[in-house]
C-alpha positions in Angstrom: 0.0 0.0 0.0 1.5 3.3 -1.1 1.2 6.3 1.2 0.9 9.8 -0.3 2.5 12.6 1.7 1.6 16.2 1.0 4.7 17.5 2.8 7.4 14.9 2.5 10.4 15.0 4.8 13.5 15.8 2.8 16.1 13.1 2.8 19.4 14.6 1.8 21.9 12.1 0.3 25.0 14.1 1.0 25.9 15.3 4.5 23.7 17.1 7.0 21.2 19.7 5.9 20.0 22.1 8.6 16.2 22.3 8.4 14.4 25.3 9.8 10.6 25.3 10.1 9.2 28.9 9.6 5.9 30.6 9.9 6.3 33.1 7.0 6.8 32.6 3.3 9.5 35.3 3.3 12.6 34.5 5.3 16.2 35.8 5.6 19.3 33.7 5.9 22.8 34.9 6.8 24.3 31.5 7.6 23.9 31.9 11.3 27.6 32.1 12.1 27.9 35.8 12.8 31.0 37.2 11.0 31.7 33.7 9.6 28.3 33.4 7.9 27.4 34.8 4.5 25.7 37.9 3.1 22.0 38.1 4.1 19.7 36.9 1.4 15.9 37.0 1.4 14.1 33.8 0.2 10.5 33.5 -0.8 9.1 30.1 -0.2 7.1 28.8 -3.2 5.2 25.7 -2.3 6.4 24.5 1.1 10.2 24.8 1.1 13.2 26.8 -0.1 17.0 26.3 0.0 19.5 29.0 0.8 21.9 29.2 -2.2 24.9 30.0 0.1 24.7 27.5 2.9 22.0 25.0 1.8 19.8 25.5 4.9 16.4 24.2 4.1 13.5 26.4 5.2 10.2 24.5 5.4 6.9 26.4 5.8 4.9 25.2 8.8 1.8 23.5 7.3 -0.3 25.1 10.0 0.5 28.6 8.8 1.0 27.8 5.1 -2.7 28.6 4.3 -2.4 32.0 6.0 0.6 33.2 3.9 -0.9 33.8 0.5 0.5 37.3 0.0 
């Protein structure tokens, strides 16, 4: 029996990917390491997740708030 998931859990094949659950479809990422991080970038979550192009952090939109962020 196949189970259909609307928000599947990402399963990275290479290394560890930091996953951050957020309540807004617009998020900022600076790498989180202070001066050792990267330039701040703003990401817009289309669908239910977005990946930072610098540090590969995965931002996942909380399914409970996803319906309320249609701006």
